[in-house]
C-alpha positions in Angstrom: -5.2 -0.5 -11.1 -6.9 0.6 -7.9 -6.1 3.9 -6.3 -4.6 4.2 -2.8 -8.0 5.5 -1.5 -9.8 2.5 -2.9 -7.3 0.1 -1.3 -7.5 2.0 2.0 -11.3 1.9 1.9 -11.4 -1.8 1.0 -9.1 -2.7 4.0 -11.1 -0.5 6.3 -14.5 -1.9 5.2 -13.4 -5.6 5.4 -11.1 -5.5 8.5 -11.8 -2.2 10.3 -8.2 -1.2 10.1 -6.7 2.0 8.6 -3.6 1.6 6.5 -1.2 4.4 5.6 -0.4 5.2 2.0 3.3 4.7 2.6 2.5 1.1 3.7 0.7 0.6 0.4 3.7 2.0 -1.5 6.1 -0.2 0.4 4.1 -3.4 -0.5 3.7 -2.2 -4.1 7.5 -1.9 -4.3 8.0 -5.3 -2.7 5.7 -7.1 -5.1 7.1 -5.3 -8.1 4.2 -3.0 -9.0 5.1 0.4 -10.6 5.3 3.4 -8.3 5.2 7.1 -9.1 7.5 9.6 -7.5 5.7 11.3 -4.6 6.2 15.1 -4.8 6.4 15.3 -1.0 8.9 12.5 -0.4 12.0 13.9 1.3 14.5 11.2 0.3 13.8 9.0 -2.7 16.2 6.3 -1.4 14.8 5.9 2.1 11.3 5.0 3.3 10.3 6.7 6.5 7.6 4.1 7.5 7.8 0.5 6.4 4.7 -1.6 6.4 4.3 -3.5 9.7 4.3 -7.3 9.1 0.8 -7.8 10.5 -0.7 -5.4 7.9 1.2 -6.8 4.9 -1.2 -9.7 4.2 -4.2 -7.3 4.4 -2.8 -5.0 1.7 -1.7 -7.9 -0.5 -5.2 -9.3 -0.2 -6.6 -5.9 -1.3 -4.2 -6.0 -4.3 -5.6 -9.4 -5.2 -9.2 -8.2 -4.8 -8.5 -5.4 -7.3 -6.6 -7.8 -9.6 -3.3 -5.8 -9.3 -1.4 -9.0 -8.7 
């Protein structure tokens, strides 16, 4: 499984767009990938920043590139 930095780097290299780690976590949760509990997360039941719809497909494409889905 790819790290968040690898996913961020791949999206930046291929599309020139920076993505946030919380967006990656949001998409991982949506597609059913396992998440770890972040030590700095304030509320484990709420997500502060959801992934914008226009970035969703880029992150999913990165997941496919790294064969995570």
